[in-house]
C-alpha positions as CSV (number, residue, x, y, z in Angstrom):
1,M,95.1,-108.4,-108.6
2,T,98.4,-106.4,-108.1
3,T,96.5,-103.3,-109.1
4,F,93.9,-103.9,-106.7
5,R,96.0,-104.5,-103.9
6,V,97.8,-101.0,-104.7
7,V,94.4,-99.1,-104.8
8,F,93.3,-100.9,-101.5
9,L,96.4,-99.7,-99.9
10,L,96.2,-96.4,-101.1
11,S,92.6,-96.0,-100.2
12,L,93.2,-97.2,-96.4
13,L,96.1,-94.6,-96.4
14,V,93.9,-92.0,-97.7
15,D,91.1,-92.9,-95.2
16,G,93.6,-92.9,-92.4
17,A,95.2,-89.4,-93.3
18,L,91.5,-88.0,-93.4
19,A,90.6,-89.5,-90.0
20,G,94.0,-88.1,-88.7
21,A,93.3,-84.6,-89.5
22,I,90.3,-84.7,-87.2
23,Y,92.1,-86.5,-84.5
24,A,94.7,-83.7,-85.0
25,L,92.1,-81.0,-84.3
26,I,91.0,-82.8,-81.1
27,A,94.5,-83.4,-80.0
28,L,95.2,-79.6,-80.3
29,A,92.7,-78.8,-77.6
30,F,94.3,-81.4,-75.5
31,V,97.8,-80.1,-75.9
32,L,96.9,-76.5,-75.8
33,V,95.3,-76.9,-72.3
34,Y,98.1,-78.8,-71.0
35,K,100.7,-76.2,-72.2
36,A,98.9,-73.6,-70.5
37,S,97.8,-75.1,-67.2
38,R,100.0,-78.4,-67.2
39,M,96.5,-79.9,-66.6
40,I,96.2,-83.4,-68.3
41,N,92.2,-83.2,-69.4
42,F,91.0,-86.5,-69.6
43,A,87.3,-85.1,-70.1
44,I,88.5,-84.1,-73.9
45,G,85.9,-86.8,-75.2
46,E,83.2,-85.5,-73.3
47,W,84.0,-81.8,-74.1
48,V,83.8,-83.1,-77.9
49,M,80.4,-84.7,-77.1
50,W,78.9,-81.8,-75.6
51,G,80.3,-79.6,-78.2
52,A,78.3,-81.8,-81.0
53,L,75.2,-81.9,-78.6
54,L,75.1,-78.0,-78.0
55,V,75.3,-77.7,-81.8
56,A,72.6,-80.0,-82.4
57,T,70.4,-78.4,-79.6
58,G,70.9,-75.2,-81.5
59,V,69.8,-76.4,-84.7
60,Q,66.8,-78.0,-83.2
61,T,65.8,-74.9,-81.7
62,I,67.3,-72.0,-84.0
63,G,67.0,-74.0,-87.3
64,E,70.4,-72.4,-88.8
65,L,73.5,-74.0,-88.5
66,G,75.7,-70.8,-88.2
67,A,73.6,-69.5,-85.3
68,A,73.8,-73.2,-83.7
69,V,77.6,-73.1,-84.1
70,V,77.7,-69.8,-82.3
71,F,75.4,-71.0,-79.6
72,A,77.5,-74.0,-79.1
73,C,80.8,-72.0,-79.0
74,A,79.2,-69.5,-76.3
75,G,78.0,-72.6,-74.3
76,M,81.6,-74.3,-74.4
77,I,83.3,-70.9,-73.3
78,A,80.8,-70.5,-70.6
79,L,81.7,-73.9,-69.3
80,A,85.3,-73.0,-69.7
81,F,85.0,-69.9,-67.7
82,A,83.0,-71.9,-64.9
83,F,85.6,-74.4,-64.8
84,N,88.3,-72.1,-64.6
85,L,86.5,-70.1,-61.7
86,L,85.3,-73.0,-59.6
87,V,88.1,-75.3,-60.0
88,V,91.4,-74.1,-61.7
89,R,91.9,-70.9,-59.8
90,Q,91.3,-72.8,-56.5
91,M,94.4,-75.2,-57.2
92,M,97.7,-73.7,-56.7
93,A,100.3,-76.2,-57.8
94,P,98.2,-79.4,-57.4
95,P,99.6,-82.8,-57.4
96,V,99.4,-84.7,-60.7
97,I,97.1,-87.1,-59.3
98,A,94.7,-84.3,-58.3
99,S,94.5,-82.8,-61.7
100,I,93.9,-86.3,-63.2
101,M,90.9,-86.9,-60.9
102,I,89.6,-83.4,-61.1
103,T,89.2,-83.8,-64.9
104,L,88.0,-87.5,-64.6
105,A,85.3,-86.4,-62.4
106,L,84.3,-83.5,-64.9
107,G,84.0,-86.0,-67.7
108,A,81.9,-88.5,-65.3
109,I,79.7,-85.3,-64.7
110,M,79.5,-84.2,-68.2
111,R,78.8,-87.8,-69.4
112,G,76.0,-88.5,-66.8
113,S,74.2,-85.3,-67.1
114,A,74.1,-85.3,-70.8
115,A,71.4,-87.6,-71.1
116,I,69.4,-85.2,-68.9
117,V,70.2,-82.1,-70.5
118,F,70.2,-83.0,-74.1
119,A,67.1,-85.5,-73.8
120,G,65.2,-85.7,-77.1
121,V,68.1,-83.8,-79.1
122,P,69.4,-85.6,-82.3
123,S,72.5,-87.5,-81.7
124,R,74.3,-86.0,-84.8
125,V,74.6,-83.0,-86.8
126,L,73.8,-83.4,-90.4
127,L,75.7,-81.0,-92.9
128,P,74.6,-80.5,-96.6
129,I,77.3,-82.6,-97.7
130,S,77.0,-85.8,-99.9
131,A,78.5,-88.8,-98.7
132,D,79.0,-90.2,-102.3
133,L,82.5,-91.7,-103.3
134,I,84.7,-89.7,-105.7
135,T,87.8,-91.0,-107.4
136,I,91.0,-89.2,-107.3
137,D,93.7,-91.1,-109.6
138,G,91.8,-94.2,-109.3
139,V,91.5,-94.1,-105.6
140,P,87.9,-94.0,-104.2
141,V,87.5,-91.1,-101.3
142,A,84.2,-90.5,-99.3
143,T,83.2,-86.9,-100.1
144,D,82.1,-86.4,-96.4
145,K,85.4,-87.4,-95.0
146,L,87.3,-85.4,-97.3
147,V,85.3,-82.0,-96.7
148,A,85.4,-83.0,-93.0
149,A,89.4,-83.3,-93.1
150,L,89.8,-80.1,-95.2
151,V,87.6,-78.0,-92.7
152,A,89.6,-79.6,-90.0
153,A,93.0,-78.6,-91.6
154,V,91.6,-75.0,-91.9
155,C,90.8,-75.0,-88.3
156,I,94.4,-76.2,-87.7
157,A,96.1,-73.5,-89.8
158,L,94.0,-70.6,-88.3
159,L,95.0,-71.9,-84.6
160,A,98.7,-72.2,-85.8
161,V,98.5,-68.7,-87.1
162,F,96.6,-67.1,-83.8
163,Y,99.1,-69.1,-81.5
164,G,102.2,-68.0,-83.5
165,L,101.4,-64.4,-84.6
166,S,98.9,-62.9,-82.3
167,R,99.8,-61.1,-79.0
168,T,97.6,-63.5,-77.2
169,G,99.2,-66.5,-78.7
170,L,102.6,-65.1,-77.9
171,A,101.4,-64.7,-74.0
172,L,100.1,-68.4,-74.2
173,Q,103.6,-69.6,-75.5
174,A,105.0,-67.6,-72.6
175,L,103.0,-68.9,-70.1
176,A,103.4,-72.5,-71.2
177,D,107.4,-71.7,-71.1
178,D,107.5,-70.4,-67.9
179,P,104.5,-69.3,-65.6
180,Q,106.8,-67.1,-63.4
181,A,108.6,-65.1,-66.0
182,A,105.1,-64.8,-67.8
183,M,103.8,-63.3,-64.6
184,S,106.7,-61.0,-64.1
185,V,106.6,-59.3,-67.5
186,G,102.9,-58.6,-66.8
187,I,100.9,-61.4,-68.4
188,D,97.6,-62.0,-66.6
189,I,97.9,-66.0,-65.8
190,D,94.2,-66.3,-64.8
191,L,92.9,-64.3,-68.0
192,H,95.1,-66.6,-70.3
193,L,94.2,-69.7,-68.6
194,L,90.5,-68.9,-69.1
195,I,91.5,-68.0,-72.9
196,A,93.3,-71.4,-73.2
197,W,90.3,-73.5,-72.0
198,S,87.9,-71.4,-74.1
199,I,90.0,-72.1,-77.3
200,A,89.7,-76.1,-76.3
201,G,85.9,-75.6,-76.0
202,V,85.4,-73.8,-79.4
203,I,87.7,-76.5,-80.8
204,S,85.6,-79.1,-79.2
205,V,82.6,-77.6,-81.0
206,A,84.3,-77.9,-84.4
207,A,85.7,-81.3,-83.8
208,G,82.1,-82.5,-82.5
209,V,80.5,-81.5,-85.6
210,L,82.9,-83.1,-87.8
211,W,83.3,-86.1,-85.8
212,T,79.5,-86.8,-85.9
213,F,78.9,-86.1,-89.2
214,V,81.5,-88.7,-90.3
215,A,81.8,-91.4,-87.6
216,G,77.9,-90.8,-86.3
217,G,76.8,-89.5,-83.1
218,G,75.3,-90.5,-79.7
219,F,77.0,-90.5,-76.5
220,G,79.6,-92.8,-77.7
221,V,81.2,-89.8,-79.1
222,A,82.7,-89.4,-75.8
223,L,84.9,-92.4,-76.4
224,V,86.9,-90.4,-79.0
225,G,88.8,-89.2,-76.0
226,L,90.5,-92.7,-75.7
227,K,91.8,-92.2,-79.2
228,I,93.4,-88.9,-78.1
229,F,95.6,-89.9,-75.3
230,P,98.1,-92.1,-77.5
231,I,98.4,-89.5,-80.2
232,V,99.2,-86.6,-77.4
233,I,102.0,-88.9,-75.8
234,I,103.4,-90.5,-78.8
235,G,103.6,-86.8,-80.2
236,G,104.8,-85.3,-76.9
237,L,102.3,-83.6,-74.5
238,D,103.6,-80.1,-74.9
239,S,104.3,-80.3,-78.8
240,I,101.5,-78.9,-81.3
241,P,103.7,-80.3,-84.3
242,G,103.9,-83.5,-82.6
243,A,100.3,-83.8,-82.0
244,I,99.6,-83.2,-85.5
245,V,102.1,-85.5,-86.9
246,A,101.0,-88.1,-84.3
247,A,97.5,-87.8,-85.1
248,M,98.2,-88.7,-88.9
249,I,100.5,-91.7,-88.0
250,I,97.7,-92.9,-85.6
251,G,95.0,-92.2,-88.4
252,V,97.2,-94.3,-90.9
253,V,98.0,-97.3,-88.4
254,E,94.2,-97.9,-87.4
255,S,93.1,-97.7,-90.8
256,L,95.9,-100.2,-92.0
257,G,95.2,-102.4,-89.0
258,T,91.4,-102.3,-89.7
259,G,92.2,-103.2,-93.4
260,Y,94.8,-105.9,-93.2
261,L,94.6,-107.1,-89.5
262,D,90.8,-107.2,-88.5
263,P,90.0,-109.8,-91.1
264,H,92.4,-112.3,-89.7
265,L,92.7,-111.4,-86.2
266,G,89.0,-110.2,-85.5
267,G,87.3,-107.0,-85.4
268,G,88.8,-104.0,-83.2
269,F,92.5,-105.0,-83.5
270,G,92.9,-101.6,-85.5
271,N,91.7,-99.6,-82.7
272,V,94.6,-101.4,-80.4
273,A,97.3,-100.7,-82.9
274,S,97.6,-97.2,-81.5
275,Y,98.1,-98.5,-77.9
276,L,100.9,-100.8,-79.1
277,L,102.5,-97.8,-80.7
278,L,102.1,-96.0,-77.2
279,I,103.8,-98.7,-75.3
280,G,106.5,-98.7,-77.8
281,M,107.1,-94.9,-77.7
282,L,106.9,-94.9,-73.9
283,V,109.8,-97.7,-73.7
284,V,111.8,-96.0,-76.4
285,R,111.2,-92.3,-75.7
286,P,108.9,-91.4,-73.0
287,S,108.7,-87.7,-73.9
288,G,107.3,-88.5,-77.3
289,L,108.5,-87.7,-80.9
290,F,108.7,-84.0,-80.3
291,G,108.3,-83.5,-76.5
292,R,110.9,-81.9,-74.6
293,P,112.7,-84.6,-72.3
294,R,112.1,-83.6,-68.5
295,I,115.8,-82.8,-67.1
296,E,116.4,-83.2,-63.4
297,R,119.5,-81.9,-61.5
298,V,120.7,-84.8,-59.2
């Protein structure tokens, strides 16, 4: 019995960590946009949904997964370009409530129009990966979740290298730290805002494919955005490492809550656990684990 309990605990921890890797990828799309533009993208779930549906459309029409991913990335970059041109550039230092309402409206438009634009498109992207269980040191692990987590980890690593070593990544960091100073040294603010939103679009494609492959597709994919908000707030809205750490914590907490609490308290309590952590974090440290506290001169 003791061995069974240990294996059960380890399997929950592994399952939570694998889910956390995909959460972290989506959370990075959120954080990068916030760092560059100070806009809270409440439509992140819809971006992930559109990314997955564009890949499914590409597979249906082109028939080749690689070409479908390129097609989807081009579509999400076009969406980022249009949103920046029509909305972001027109808003100079908007109030917080205005940026919130704009992204909420964007999410509603994307969610409502998806049923028309993607009518007849498969709800999920199937990858040539088995879903059979494999055993690692006695702990059963789903092959599809393991592969999806590894792909997400590779994407996160590539993004970290780009953000930390490339000239564009350094410019985005400067823009996040001080937009006025970045502009004074010749950094094109509009161009780099477009790049930040475009990166978020490309990440949405990767995350959408991985999420629908592991958890299933459909328009309910947009609800993944509700899982990301506690992550970015717990980690710190402007912290990339914080988003990754918080994503792993939330993934594990949800898994443990589902395994240990749902059988006794009813299904769904595992999803509530992340919001309980969110409330606790807001009370103890509103800036998040790695976020920078806001200092005001009085």
